[in-house]
C-alpha positions as CSV (number, residue, x, y, z in Angstrom):
1,M,171.2,77.2,119.6
2,L,174.4,75.1,119.6
3,V,174.6,72.0,116.8
4,V,177.5,69.6,117.0
5,D,177.9,67.3,114.4
6,V,180.8,65.0,112.6
7,W,181.4,64.8,108.8
8,E,183.6,62.9,106.8
9,S,184.6,66.2,105.2
10,E,184.1,70.1,105.8
11,E,182.7,69.8,102.0
12,D,180.4,67.2,102.4
13,F,178.7,69.6,105.7
14,R,178.8,72.1,103.3
15,A,177.2,70.8,100.1
16,M,174.4,69.6,102.8
17,M,173.4,73.1,104.6
18,E,173.8,74.9,100.6
19,N,171.3,71.8,99.3
20,P,167.9,73.5,98.6
21,A,165.6,71.2,100.0
22,F,167.4,70.7,103.3
23,Q,167.3,75.0,103.6
24,Q,163.5,74.0,102.5
25,N,163.0,71.8,105.6
26,L,165.2,74.0,107.9
27,R,162.9,76.8,106.6
28,E,159.3,74.7,107.2
29,A,160.6,73.4,111.0
30,G,160.8,77.1,111.5
31,T,165.1,76.8,112.4
32,P,166.3,80.4,112.7
33,D,169.1,81.4,110.3
34,P,172.5,80.6,112.2
35,D,174.3,83.9,113.6
36,S,177.8,82.2,113.0
37,L,179.2,78.6,111.8
38,E,182.5,77.5,112.9
39,V,184.0,74.2,111.6
40,L,186.5,72.8,113.4
41,P,188.4,69.6,113.2
42,V,187.9,66.5,115.6
43,H,191.0,65.1,117.0
44,A,189.8,62.1,118.6
45,S,186.0,60.3,118.6
46,I,185.0,57.4,120.5
47,P,182.5,55.0,118.2
């Protein structure tokens, strides 16, 4: 599974990923643990 998301900062993203309530929601939904996690900078976006 590939998920692409845009956040204001890497710190905000990591805070969400480490949030216990978010982790519980992932488990309840049956979402598998990620094999890897790669954070890349955004160079341009279209609103």
